[in-house]
C-alpha positions as CSV (number, residue, x, y, z in Angstrom):
1,M,-18.1,3.6,14.4
2,E,-18.2,4.7,11.0
3,I,-16.3,7.1,8.9
4,K,-16.0,8.3,5.4
5,I,-13.2,7.9,3.5
6,V,-12.2,10.2,0.4
7,F,-9.9,8.6,-3.2
8,V,-8.8,12.3,-4.5
9,G,-7.5,12.3,-8.1
10,E,-5.0,9.7,-9.1
11,V,-5.6,7.8,-5.6
12,S,-9.8,7.0,-6.6
13,R,-7.7,4.8,-10.3
14,Y,-6.2,2.8,-7.7
15,A,-8.6,2.6,-5.1
16,H,-11.3,2.0,-8.0
17,A,-13.5,4.0,-5.9
18,Q,-13.8,7.5,-5.2
19,E,-15.7,7.5,-1.9
20,V,-16.5,4.6,0.6
21,Q,-17.4,4.0,4.1
22,L,-15.4,2.0,6.4
23,T,-15.6,1.5,10.0
24,I,-13.7,1.6,12.3
25,T,-12.8,0.5,16.1
26,D,-12.9,3.5,18.8
27,G,-9.7,4.9,19.3
28,S,-8.3,4.7,15.7
29,L,-5.3,6.3,14.5
30,V,-4.7,7.6,10.7
31,S,-2.3,5.3,11.0
32,D,-5.3,2.2,11.9
33,V,-7.7,3.6,9.1
34,L,-4.0,3.7,6.6
35,R,-4.1,0.3,7.0
36,S,-7.5,-0.9,6.7
37,V,-7.7,0.5,3.6
38,L,-4.5,-0.9,2.3
39,D,-6.9,-4.2,3.1
40,S,-9.7,-3.2,1.4
41,Y,-7.4,-1.9,-1.3
42,P,-4.3,-3.7,-2.1
43,D,-4.1,-1.5,-5.0
44,I,-3.2,1.5,-3.0
45,S,0.0,-0.5,-1.1
46,M,1.9,0.5,-4.8
47,I,1.9,4.2,-3.7
48,S,1.2,4.8,-0.5
49,K,4.5,6.0,0.1
50,Y,4.0,9.1,-1.6
51,L,-0.2,9.2,-0.1
52,F,-0.8,13.0,1.9
53,I,-4.1,12.2,4.6
54,A,-6.7,14.5,5.4
55,V,-8.7,14.6,8.5
56,N,-11.9,17.1,7.8
57,G,-9.2,18.9,5.0
58,N,-6.7,19.1,7.2
59,L,-3.2,17.2,6.4
60,V,-2.3,15.2,9.8
61,P,0.1,13.5,11.2
62,R,-0.2,9.7,11.0
63,H,-0.2,9.2,14.4
64,Q,-3.3,11.5,14.6
65,M,-6.8,9.8,16.5
66,V,-9.7,9.8,14.4
67,L,-12.7,10.7,15.5
68,P,-16.8,9.9,15.0
69,G,-17.9,11.1,11.2
70,D,-14.3,12.3,10.4
71,E,-13.6,12.4,6.7
72,I,-9.8,11.2,5.7
73,S,-9.0,11.9,2.1
74,F,-5.9,10.1,1.3
75,F,-4.2,12.0,-2.2
76,F,-1.2,13.0,-3.9
77,R,0.6,16.3,-3.2
78,S,0.1,18.3,-6.9
79,G,2.9,19.8,-8.0
80,G,5.0,20.5,-11.4
81,G,8.9,21.7,-12.4
């Protein structure tokens, strides 16, 4: 199945892209998508433990199932001091 991956803000610098289409297996979890992204965009592995992941604009746990047509966003939580 096809899903859309969006690299938000600084994450796009590590991915060298802002959006990509990814083909994954039916029944994949967000963690499977992350693994595929890390395989395809290895520079993201340097920041993977800091990533937040949203499916269709909602923060989700990594064990959530991904559905056809979902949009998966990878981003850093912004904050300040």
